[in-house]
Each structure stands twice: as C-alpha cells, then as structure tokens.
N, C-alpha and C positions, 0 to 999 in steps of 0.2 A: 649054781652057775647062773641061773636065770635072774637071781637077785642082783648079781653083779651087772648083768646087762641092763636091767631096769635102772639101777643106780647110775650107770653111765648115761643112759637116756635123760635122766633127770638132770644131772650135772651139765650135760650138753645143752639142754634147754635153758638152764640158768645162765650158761655162758652166752648164749644167743641174746639173752635179755640184759646183758651187761654186768653180770656178776663175775668178778675176776679174782678178787683176793680170797685167800684161804679163810680169813676171818668171816667173810660174808657167807661162804658155804657153811661154815660151822654154825652161824646164827640161824640160817634157814633150816639146816638139819635139826638143830635143837628145837626150833618152833614146831616142826613136823612131829618130832618125838613127843613133845609135850601135848600136842593136840591129840595124838593117838593114844597115849598112855596116862595123861594127866599128871605126869611127873617129869622132872628134868632128867636128861641122860645120866648125869652124875649120881642122882638119887637112885636111878634104876640099877646102875652099876653097884651101888652099895647094897641094894636088895639082893643082888646076885653074888655078893661077897667077892667082887672083882676089884683088883687094884690097877694093874697095868694092862690087863688083857683088853682086847677089843670087845665091846659090848655086843656088837652084831654077830660076832663069832660064837656067842653064848646065848643066842636067842633061838627059840623054837620056830617052826614054820609059821605058826599063827602070828607070833610077834612080828616076824619079818613081813608077812602079808600086810599088816596094819601100817607098816612104815612106808610101803611102796604101793 
C-alpha cells in the first residue's frame, strides 16, 4: 500500500511540473526503471516470464524500493 501512495506522490509531482499525457508518464517511468535496474521494463518482464501481467505486481520488496 505504501508503494501506491509513493507512486501517487511521484505522479502528482510530475503533474505539477507539466507532465500531462500518458506517454510522458510512461517515458519517465521507463527511465527510472532503466536507471535502477540497467534494463528496460520490457526486458525485465521477459526475465520474469511475464506476458500481460503488471511487472510491479511481480516485484519483490527490494525491487520496489529501488523504483521509488
């Protein structure tokens, strides 16, 4: 639950700074992911053998900490 609250704080901050479109949020999220893990989110999903599932739902606590 705390991860959701932190994610909302982050997106609220982006909104204050003029980020409005879904594509912009996706780009920023992807950049954070690559900086934290050294791979794109799509590659991370492949490593976890995920297809349509949400990657965040399949991360452990340590992985989630690095994203936020």
